[in-house]
C-alpha atoms as an extended CHARMM CRD file, in Angstrom:
* protein
*
       115  EXT
         1         1  LEU       CA            117.1420000000      114.7410000000      118.2530000000  PROA      1               0.0000000000
         2         2  THR       CA            115.6180000000      117.5770000000      116.9630000000  PROA      2               0.0000000000
         3         3  ASP       CA            118.4680000000      120.9490000000      117.6030000000  PROA      3               0.0000000000
         4         4  PHE       CA            120.8990000000      118.8780000000      115.5780000000  PROA      4               0.0000000000
         5         5  ASP       CA            123.4040000000      121.2470000000      118.2150000000  PROA      5               0.0000000000
         6         6  THR       CA            126.5680000000      119.7830000000      117.9650000000  PROA      6               0.0000000000
         7         7  LYS       CA            128.5870000000      123.0820000000      119.7800000000  PROA      7               0.0000000000
         8         8  LYS       CA            130.0690000000      120.8960000000      122.7120000000  PROA      8               0.0000000000
         9         9  GLU       CA            130.7600000000      117.8000000000      121.1920000000  PROA      9               0.0000000000
        10        10  LEU       CA            132.7370000000      119.8230000000      118.4730000000  PROA      10              0.0000000000
        11        11  MET       CA            135.0520000000      121.4670000000      120.9340000000  PROA      11              0.0000000000
        12        12  MET       CA            135.3880000000      117.8800000000      122.5940000000  PROA      12              0.0000000000
        13        13  ILE       CA            136.9370000000      116.6530000000      119.4020000000  PROA      13              0.0000000000
        14        14  GLU       CA            139.0640000000      119.9810000000      118.7900000000  PROA      14              0.0000000000
        15        15  LEU       CA            140.2210000000      119.3260000000      122.5780000000  PROA      15              0.0000000000
        16        16  LEU       CA            140.6230000000      115.3810000000      121.3800000000  PROA      16              0.0000000000
        17        17  LYS       CA            142.5100000000      116.7450000000      118.2710000000  PROA      17              0.0000000000
        18        18  VAL       CA            145.0090000000      118.2350000000      120.5930000000  PROA      18              0.0000000000
        19        19  ARG       CA            145.7400000000      115.4450000000      122.9200000000  PROA      19              0.0000000000
        20        20  PHE       CA            146.1280000000      112.6510000000      120.4910000000  PROA      20              0.0000000000
        21        21  GLY       CA            146.9260000000      114.0770000000      117.5460000000  PROA      21              0.0000000000
        22        22  GLU       CA            144.7760000000      114.9080000000      114.1930000000  PROA      22              0.0000000000
        23        23  ASP       CA            146.1380000000      111.8240000000      112.6010000000  PROA      23              0.0000000000
        24        24  ASN       CA            143.5200000000      109.9880000000      114.8950000000  PROA      24              0.0000000000
        25        25  SER       CA            140.3170000000      107.3700000000      112.4600000000  PROA      25              0.0000000000
        26        26  ALA       CA            138.4400000000      107.3700000000      115.5970000000  PROA      26              0.0000000000
        27        27  ILE       CA            138.9240000000      110.8270000000      115.7320000000  PROA      27              0.0000000000
        28        28  HSD       CA            137.8470000000      111.2260000000      112.0160000000  PROA      28              0.0000000000
        29        29  ASN       CA            135.1780000000      109.2420000000      112.5220000000  PROA      29              0.0000000000
        30        30  CYS       CA            133.6750000000      111.3060000000      115.1400000000  PROA      30              0.0000000000
        31        31  GLU       CA            134.1550000000      114.3790000000      112.9600000000  PROA      31              0.0000000000
        32        32  ILE       CA            132.0760000000      113.1430000000      110.4820000000  PROA      32              0.0000000000
        33        33  MET       CA            128.7380000000      111.6830000000      112.8080000000  PROA      33              0.0000000000
        34        34  LEU       CA            128.9540000000      115.4970000000      113.4710000000  PROA      34              0.0000000000
        35        35  LYS       CA            129.2440000000      116.6210000000      109.7760000000  PROA      35              0.0000000000
        36        36  ASP       CA            126.5860000000      114.4290000000      108.9640000000  PROA      36              0.0000000000
        37        37  LEU       CA            124.0590000000      115.7490000000      112.2100000000  PROA      37              0.0000000000
        38        38  ALA       CA            124.9420000000      118.9100000000      110.6630000000  PROA      38              0.0000000000
        39        39  ASP       CA            124.0940000000      118.0850000000      107.0400000000  PROA      39              0.0000000000
        40        40  SER       CA            120.9770000000      116.7960000000      108.3820000000  PROA      40              0.0000000000
        41        41  LYS       CA            119.5570000000      119.6890000000      109.9390000000  PROA      41              0.0000000000
        42        42  ARG       CA            119.7230000000      121.3970000000      106.5180000000  PROA      42              0.0000000000
        43        43  ILE       CA            118.5690000000      118.6350000000      104.2500000000  PROA      43              0.0000000000
        44        44  ASN       CA            115.4500000000      118.1290000000      106.9480000000  PROA      44              0.0000000000
        45        45  SER       CA            115.1040000000      122.2920000000      106.7540000000  PROA      45              0.0000000000
        46        46  TYR       CA            115.0320000000      121.7860000000      102.8310000000  PROA      46              0.0000000000
        47        47  VAL       CA            112.9850000000      118.6290000000      102.3760000000  PROA      47              0.0000000000
        48        48  LYS       CA            110.1690000000      119.6020000000      104.6940000000  PROA      48              0.0000000000
        49        49  SER       CA            109.9950000000      123.3470000000      102.1870000000  PROA      49              0.0000000000
        50        50  LYS       CA            109.3720000000      120.8770000000       99.7310000000  PROA      50              0.0000000000
        51        51  LEU       CA            106.4440000000      118.9630000000      101.6300000000  PROA      51              0.0000000000
        52        52  SER       CA            102.7100000000      119.5430000000      102.3320000000  PROA      52              0.0000000000
        53        53  GLU       CA            101.3830000000      122.1650000000      104.6910000000  PROA      53              0.0000000000
        54        54  TYR       CA            100.1220000000      118.3380000000      106.1200000000  PROA      54              0.0000000000
        55        55  GLU       CA            103.0820000000      116.3170000000      106.3140000000  PROA      55              0.0000000000
        56        56  GLN       CA            105.2530000000      118.9420000000      107.4000000000  PROA      56              0.0000000000
        57        57  LYS       CA            103.2360000000      119.5500000000      110.7160000000  PROA      57              0.0000000000
        58        58  LEU       CA            103.6660000000      115.2820000000      111.1660000000  PROA      58              0.0000000000
        59        59  ASN       CA            107.3870000000      116.7580000000      111.9310000000  PROA      59              0.0000000000
        60        60  ILE       CA            109.9200000000      114.3470000000      110.0550000000  PROA      60              0.0000000000
        61        61  ASN       CA            113.4380000000      114.9330000000      111.1090000000  PROA      61              0.0000000000
        62        62  ALA       CA            115.4660000000      112.5840000000      109.5060000000  PROA      62              0.0000000000
        63        63  ILE       CA            119.2290000000      111.9070000000      110.8070000000  PROA      63              0.0000000000
        64        64  ILE       CA            121.4360000000      111.2600000000      107.7040000000  PROA      64              0.0000000000
        65        65  VAL       CA            123.9540000000      109.4060000000      108.2390000000  PROA      65              0.0000000000
        66        66  SER       CA            127.2760000000      107.9720000000      106.2330000000  PROA      66              0.0000000000
        67        67  GLY       CA            126.7440000000      104.6080000000      106.6040000000  PROA      67              0.0000000000
        68        68  HSD       CA            130.7140000000      103.8350000000      106.8380000000  PROA      68              0.0000000000
        69        69  PHE       CA            131.6900000000      105.7040000000      109.7990000000  PROA      69              0.0000000000
        70        70  TRP       CA            128.7230000000      105.1060000000      112.3400000000  PROA      70              0.0000000000
        71        71  PRO       CA            128.7130000000      101.7590000000      114.1930000000  PROA      71              0.0000000000
        72        72  THR       CA            126.6610000000       98.8780000000      112.8760000000  PROA      72              0.0000000000
        73        73  SER       CA            122.8360000000       99.1210000000      114.6180000000  PROA      73              0.0000000000
        74        74  ILE       CA            120.4240000000       96.5600000000      114.7500000000  PROA      74              0.0000000000
        75        75  GLU       CA            118.4590000000       95.7490000000      111.3060000000  PROA      75              0.0000000000
        76        76  THR       CA            114.7430000000       96.8010000000      110.3990000000  PROA      76              0.0000000000
        77        77  ASP       CA            111.6610000000       95.3170000000      112.0940000000  PROA      77              0.0000000000
        78        78  GLU       CA            110.2330000000       94.2240000000      108.8730000000  PROA      78              0.0000000000
        79        79  THR       CA            106.7170000000       93.6330000000      110.7500000000  PROA      79              0.0000000000
        80        80  PHE       CA            106.6650000000       97.1200000000      112.0030000000  PROA      80              0.0000000000
        81        81  LYS       CA            104.2370000000       98.8460000000      110.3060000000  PROA      81              0.0000000000
        82        82  LEU       CA            103.8850000000      103.1480000000      110.0020000000  PROA      82              0.0000000000
        83        83  HSD       CA            100.2490000000      104.3880000000      109.7140000000  PROA      83              0.0000000000
        84        84  GLN       CA             99.8280000000      105.2000000000      105.8990000000  PROA      84              0.0000000000
        85        85  ASP       CA             99.8870000000      108.5030000000      106.6620000000  PROA      85              0.0000000000
        86        86  LEU       CA            102.9490000000      108.2860000000      107.6620000000  PROA      86              0.0000000000
        87        87  GLN       CA            104.4920000000      106.2830000000      104.9230000000  PROA      87              0.0000000000
        88        88  GLU       CA            103.4360000000      108.2150000000      102.1280000000  PROA      88              0.0000000000
        89        89  THR       CA            105.0400000000      111.2210000000      104.2040000000  PROA      89              0.0000000000
        90        90  LEU       CA            107.9490000000      109.5160000000      104.3380000000  PROA      90              0.0000000000
        91        91  LYS       CA            107.9430000000      108.4930000000      100.9980000000  PROA      91              0.0000000000
        92        92  ASN       CA            107.4850000000      112.4270000000       99.9390000000  PROA      92              0.0000000000
        93        93  TYR       CA            111.0330000000      112.8000000000      102.3020000000  PROA      93              0.0000000000
        94        94  GLU       CA            113.0750000000      110.4160000000      100.2060000000  PROA      94              0.0000000000
        95        95  LYS       CA            111.3790000000      111.8610000000       96.9640000000  PROA      95              0.0000000000
        96        96  GLU       CA            112.5950000000      115.2090000000       97.5850000000  PROA      96              0.0000000000
        97        97  TYR       CA            115.8640000000      113.7140000000       99.0320000000  PROA      97              0.0000000000
        98        98  LYS       CA            116.7570000000      111.8580000000       95.9240000000  PROA      98              0.0000000000
        99        99  GLN       CA            115.8720000000      115.2180000000       94.0980000000  PROA      99              0.0000000000
       100       100  HSD       CA            119.0120000000      116.7910000000       96.2360000000  PROA      100             0.0000000000
       101       101  LYS       CA            121.2360000000      114.5980000000       96.1760000000  PROA      101             0.0000000000
       102       102  VAL       CA            121.2030000000      112.4540000000       93.5010000000  PROA      102             0.0000000000
       103       103  SER       CA            124.3330000000      109.7960000000       94.4610000000  PROA      103             0.0000000000
       104       104  ARG       CA            122.2000000000      108.8810000000       97.4460000000  PROA      104             0.0000000000
       105       105  LYS       CA            119.5600000000      106.7310000000       98.7950000000  PROA      105             0.0000000000
       106       106  LEU       CA            117.5930000000      106.8070000000      102.3350000000  PROA      106             0.0000000000
       107       107  ASP       CA            117.7070000000      103.5040000000      104.4160000000  PROA      107             0.0000000000
       108       108  TRP       CA            114.9890000000      104.2400000000      106.3370000000  PROA      108             0.0000000000
       109       109  LYS       CA            115.2450000000      102.3490000000      110.3880000000  PROA      109             0.0000000000
       110       110  ILE       CA            111.3630000000      103.3040000000      111.0020000000  PROA      110             0.0000000000
       111       111  ASN       CA            112.5570000000      100.8620000000      114.3160000000  PROA      111             0.0000000000
       112       112  HSD       CA            115.0390000000      103.6610000000      115.8720000000  PROA      112             0.0000000000
       113       113  GLY       CA            112.9920000000      106.9720000000      115.6350000000  PROA      113             0.0000000000
       114       114  SER       CA            111.4440000000      108.5450000000      118.4500000000  PROA      114             0.0000000000
       115       115  MET       CA            108.1900000000      110.0160000000      118.7120000000  PROA      115             0.0000000000
């Protein structure tokens, strides 16, 4: 996922609200998940503008999710090791993220990514 285009999903959420009502907690969770994707797009743009030219070429696109609203997933595989350049880029990404979102932290799930 790199374009973070959620227009179709937002339209579907609105149809579900009409059908099942505004107070449906599952629909609310879906709204939060779509908001997370929109926020991720914005945060990625901000953080990438702060990274070095080389790090920008690595094209890291983090999907930053609210832990309470997304399904739980398999824990990170601790035996999986990234190349040193990628590890350094993720550290720099996290540093810039922390400056932008002071009260939050990133918990990388590197074995859930794609290339």
